[in-house]
Structure formats: structure tokens, C-alpha cells
C-alpha positions in Angstrom: 0.0 0.0 0.0 3.0 2.3 0.1 2.2 3.8 -3.3 -1.3 4.8 -2.5 -0.5 5.9 1.0 2.3 8.1 -0.4 -0.4 9.9 -2.5 -1.5 11.7 0.7 1.7 13.7 0.4 1.1 14.8 -3.2 0.2 18.4 -3.9 -3.5 19.1 -3.5 -3.9 20.2 -7.1 -2.8 16.8 -8.3 -5.1 14.9 -6.0 -8.0 17.1 -6.9 -7.3 16.4 -10.6 -6.8 12.6 -10.2 -10.0 12.1 -8.0 -12.3 14.6 -9.8 -14.6 12.3 -11.7 -16.9 15.1 -12.7 -14.1 17.1 -14.3 -13.3 14.1 -16.5 -16.4 14.7 -18.6 -18.3 17.7 -19.9 -21.1 19.2 -17.9 -23.5 18.0 -20.7 -22.3 14.4 -20.5 -22.5 14.4 -16.7 -26.1 15.7 -16.7 -27.1 13.2 -19.4 -25.7 10.3 -17.4 -27.5 11.4 -14.3 -30.7 11.5 -16.2 -29.9 8.0 -17.7 -29.5 6.6 -14.2 -33.0 7.7 -13.2 -34.8 7.0 -16.5 -33.3 3.5 -16.8 -34.1 2.7 -13.2 -37.7 3.9 -13.7 -37.9 1.6 -16.8 -37.4 -1.5 -14.7 -40.4 -0.9 -12.3 -42.1 -3.9 -13.9 -39.8 -6.3 -12.1 -40.1 -4.6 -8.7 -41.0 -7.1 -6.0 -40.8 -5.1 -2.8 -40.3 -1.3 -2.3 -39.1 0.7 0.6 -38.3 -2.2 2.9 -36.7 -0.9 6.1 -33.5 -2.8 6.6 -32.1 -0.8 9.6 -34.4 0.3 12.4 -31.8 2.7 13.8 -31.5 4.9 10.7 -34.9 4.0 9.0 -33.1 3.4 5.7 -34.7 1.3 3.1 -34.0 -0.9 0.1 -35.9 -2.1 -3.0 -36.0 -5.7 -4.2 -36.5 -6.6 -7.8 -36.8 -9.8 -9.8 -38.0 -12.3 -7.1 -39.2 -15.6 -8.5 -41.2 -18.6 -7.3 -38.0 -20.1 -5.7 -35.4 -18.3 -3.6 -32.9 -16.5 -5.9 -29.4 -15.3 -5.6 -29.3 -11.5 -5.0 -27.1 -8.8 -6.3 -27.0 -5.9 -3.7 -26.2 -2.7 -5.5 -24.7 0.3 -3.6 -24.9 3.6 -5.5 -22.1 6.1 -5.8 -22.1 9.9 -5.7 -19.0 10.6 -3.6 -21.1 9.7 -0.5 -23.2 12.8 -0.9 -25.7 12.4 -3.8 -27.9 9.9 -5.7 -30.2 7.3 -4.2 -31.8 3.9 -4.9 -34.2 5.7 -7.2 -31.2 6.1 -9.6 -29.7 2.7 -9.2 -31.9 -0.1 -10.3 -31.0 -0.2 -14.1 -29.5 -3.7 -13.9 -32.6 -5.3 -12.3 -34.4 -6.4 -15.5 -31.2 -7.9 -17.0 -30.5 -9.9 -13.9 -34.2 -11.0 -13.5 -34.0 -12.5 -16.9 -31.1 -14.7 -15.7 -32.9 -15.7 -12.5 -31.2 -13.3 -10.2 -32.8 -10.8 -7.8 -31.5 -7.3 -7.2 -31.6 -5.3 -3.9 -30.9 -1.6 -4.3 -29.9 0.2 -1.1 -30.4 3.7 0.2 -28.1 5.1 2.9 -27.9 8.5 4.5 -25.6 11.0 2.8 -22.7 13.2 3.9 -22.6 15.7 5.5 -25.8 14.7 7.3 -23.9 11.7 8.6 -20.2 10.7 8.6 -18.6 7.9 6.6 -18.5 5.5 9.6 -22.3 5.7 9.8 -22.7 5.2 6.0 -20.5 2.1 6.3 -22.6 0.9 9.2 -25.8 1.3 7.3 -24.6 -0.7 4.2 -23.3 -3.5 6.5 -26.7 -3.5 8.2 -28.2 -4.0 4.7 -26.1 -7.1 4.2 -27.1 -8.4 7.6 -30.8 -7.8 6.7 -30.5 -9.8 3.5 -28.8 -12.6 5.5 -31.4 -12.6 8.3 -34.6 -11.7 6.5 -34.0 -12.4 2.8 -35.6 -15.8 2.8 -39.0 -14.4 3.5 -38.5 -12.0 0.5 -37.6 -14.6 -2.0 -33.8 -14.3 -1.6 -31.4 -17.1 -1.0 -29.3 -15.8 2.0 -26.5 -18.2 1.0 -26.1 -16.5 -2.4 -25.5 -12.8 -1.6 -23.4 -10.8 -4.1 -22.5 -7.1 -3.7 -21.5 -4.4 -6.1 -21.3 -0.6 -6.4 -19.8 2.2 -8.4 -17.4 5.0 -7.3 -18.3 5.7 -3.6 -20.5 2.5 -3.9 -17.3 0.7 -4.9 -15.7 1.9 -1.7 -18.8 0.7 0.2 -18.6 -2.7 -1.5 -15.0 -2.9 -0.2 -16.3 -1.9 3.2 -18.6 -4.9 3.3 -15.9 -7.2 2.0 -13.6 -6.0 4.8 -12.9 -8.0 7.9 -13.8 -7.3 11.5 -17.5 -6.4 11.4 -19.3 -9.6 11.0 -19.8 -10.6 14.6 -21.4 -7.3 15.5 -24.0 -7.8 12.8 -24.6 -11.5 13.4 -23.5 -12.7 9.9 -20.8 -15.3 9.0 -17.5 -14.1 7.6 -18.4 -15.7 4.2 -21.8 -13.9 4.0 -20.8 -12.4 0.7 -20.2 -14.9 -2.0 -18.8 -12.5 -4.7 -18.5 -8.8 -5.4 -18.0 -6.3 -8.2 -16.6 -3.0 -7.1 -16.6 -0.6 -10.1 -14.4 2.6 -10.1 -14.0 2.1 -6.4 -11.9 3.9 -3.7 -10.1 1.5 -1.4 -7.5 3.7 0.3 -8.8 6.9 1.8 -5.7 8.8 2.7 -5.5 10.6 -0.7 -9.2 11.3 -0.5 -8.7 13.0 2.9 -6.2 15.4 1.3 -8.4 16.3 -1.7 -11.5 18.4 -2.3 -13.7 15.6 -1.1 -12.5 16.3 2.4 -14.7 19.4 2.3 -17.8 17.2 3.0 -16.4 13.8 4.1 -14.3 15.1 7.0 -12.0 12.1 7.5 -9.5 12.0 10.4 -6.6 9.6 10.6 -8.6 7.0 12.6 -11.3 7.0 10.0 -8.8 6.7 7.1 -7.4 3.6 8.8 -10.7 2.0 9.9 -12.7 2.7 6.7 -10.1 2.0 4.0 -11.0 -1.4 2.6 -7.4 -2.0 1.4 -6.2 -1.7 5.0 -8.8 -4.1 6.4 -8.8 -7.1 4.1 -10.8 -10.1 5.5 -9.6 -13.4 6.7 -12.2 -15.1 4.4 -12.3 -13.7 0.9 -14.5 -14.3 -2.1 -14.1 -14.0 -5.8 -14.4 -10.4 -7.0 -14.3 -8.5 -10.3 -12.5 -5.2 -9.9 -13.5 -3.0 -12.8 -13.0 0.6 -14.0 -13.5 2.6 -17.2 -10.7 3.4 -19.6 -11.8 7.1 -19.3 -11.5 7.2 -15.5 -9.4 9.9 -13.8 -6.0 8.3 -12.9 -6.7 8.1 -9.2 -9.5 5.7 -9.7 -7.4 3.5 -12.0 -4.6 3.3 -9.5 -7.0 2.4 -6.7 -8.6 -0.4 -8.6 -5.3 -1.9 -9.8 -3.9 -1.8 -6.2 -6.9 -3.4 -4.6 -6.9 -6.1 -7.2 -3.2 -6.7 -6.4 -3.8 -6.8 -2.7 -6.8 -9.1 -3.0 -4.8 -11.6 -5.0 -1.8 -11.4 -2.7 -4.1 -12.3 0.2 -4.9 -15.5 -1.7 -8.3 -14.5 -3.0 -9.6 -14.4 -6.6 -9.9 -11.1 -8.4 -10.4 -10.3 -12.1 -9.3 -6.9 -13.1 -11.3 -5.3 -16.0 -10.7 -2.0 -17.9 -13.8 -1.2 -19.9 -13.0 0.5 -23.2 -14.9 3.5 -24.5 -16.5 4.2 -21.1 -16.1 7.0 -18.5 -16.6 7.1 -14.8 -20.3 7.7 -15.1 -21.5 5.5 -18.0 -19.5 2.4 -17.3 -21.9 1.1 -14.6 -24.8 1.4 -17.1 -23.3 -1.5 -19.0 -24.9 -3.7 -16.3 -28.3 -3.1 -18.0 -27.0 -4.8 -21.2 -26.5 -8.6 -20.9 -24.2 -8.4 -23.9 -21.7 -6.0 -22.3 -18.4 -7.4 -21.0 -19.2 -6.1 -17.5 -22.6 -7.8 -17.3 -21.1 -11.0 -18.7 -18.5 -10.9 -15.9 -21.2 -10.3 -13.3 -23.2 -13.2 -14.5 -20.1 -15.5 -14.4 -19.4 -14.3 -10.9 -22.9 -15.1 -9.7 -22.9 -18.5 -11.5 -19.7 -19.5 -9.8 -17.6 -19.4 -13.0 -14.9 -17.0 -11.7 
């Protein structure tokens, strides 16, 4: 981790450049992709099974479940991005119809946003969502022994946070509760983030950086993952994905690293709506136990 940890000493202007996803596309492209998130998520309402299910009594946060069948199905829990301060589950269900056609349910999670709550609380909430699916999923048509997790950008970090070790006992879940994961354009070491413009709203201290960086808290029990990023990503996101992939494999776990051509930080995740896309094919192989 020395390379990414050393980034914290880089000049602020370099970190801001390398971690500014929004600056990597035009304002028009950014706004268009935000509209695409919502419109494509609205378009899958026909496979919605349960809406606004409270998964965490403490925060009152909810999730939506799509694509439940007659028999319990594996579930892909998707965690949205937005640098921990924007977007919601309403923008994040676009993969649900594709997965339903392949016999896979989708759970799309809301969590409270910064600066209303800090990152430790956001992490607690998404871990509570995993615990809910493990404990209560069977009554909602989900096989609790086949929980898969993914997310994009900040959601990629939160995917890493539920892959991390050390939290399972407190949430009454086994260490192998997650059977596979797909962090996309994720952030796995937070020291550089704490020295960038993102610190303006995420307010990380040194303890939070250590405790909430997935790359510094690898689990004892790993699962196969697909670590993906777009060819058009800012350089910081590329470095983070490559390093997490390396660390995961060095720990003895399986990781497939994917760079998706002709995609940027915002549109790459929309490939999950298309079963022909390389990203979707990789997700299906992951869930089918072929990776």
C-alpha cells in the first residue's frame, strides 16, 4: 500500500485532478448520465417485487428488491455512488431487469448521505443492509447463501467496506456472508481522498482513514471479486482499482481486473443493464460461480 499511502503527500492540485470524476467529462455528459441513471431505473419498475423495505431500524433506511421468483434466488445488492453525498436507490436499479431474466434478484440500497452523517455511519448502514438480507432475505424470495454485492465509485468503496474484515460478529453474519463482489471505479484507500477536495464534506480524520479503508482491512475469508474501471477514468480511480486487485490476489483470493474500453466514470456502470456487455457477462459468471 506504500504507493497509494504516499499519495497523501502529493500536492492538493494533483489529488484534486486525479480524483475529480466530474471534471473528466463535460457538464453536458455528466447531466445526461444522471438522467440516464434515473430513467433506466424507472424503466425496470415492472420487475419490482418489494419497495421501501426498512433494513435498519436505527436509521430507518430502506432498500428495494427486484426480480424475485417462485423459488429463492441469488441476489445482487447494489450500492450507489455519488461521492457519498448524492444519488439514491431511485437512480440505481437499471441492472434489475437484465438480472431478473437470468434468475437473479436485485436489492438496491439507500443510505444517508454526507454531510448529514459521517462515513463511519454510512458504512454501518450498508453493512446493516447485508445483515438484513442474510437474516430476512428468505422471506422475501432471496437465498441468503447467495448474496453478491457491487457498487460504483463511492459505492465501490462501500462494496469494499462490506468485503472488509472485522465487522461480522457485531452484525450476526458469517464471515463468508458475501459470495462474490463487483466494485466498479472504487476507492479503497482513503488517505489521498482525505487530502483532496472531497474532504470538504467527508471530514475524515486519521482514525477514519485507517478504519474505513478497505485496502487496509482485508478479510480473513475472501470471495471472488471483479474489480472494474473505465478506460476514461481519472488516474486516481485507475490506481486504486489496480492496487486493490493486487492486494486481494496477494491475500490468496480471486480477483479479475477489468478495464472497460470506451466508457467513462459515469457511464461504465450502465453497462450492467445490457446482458451483452463485458461487465454484465463478468457479473453473471461471478454469480454463477464461474470466476
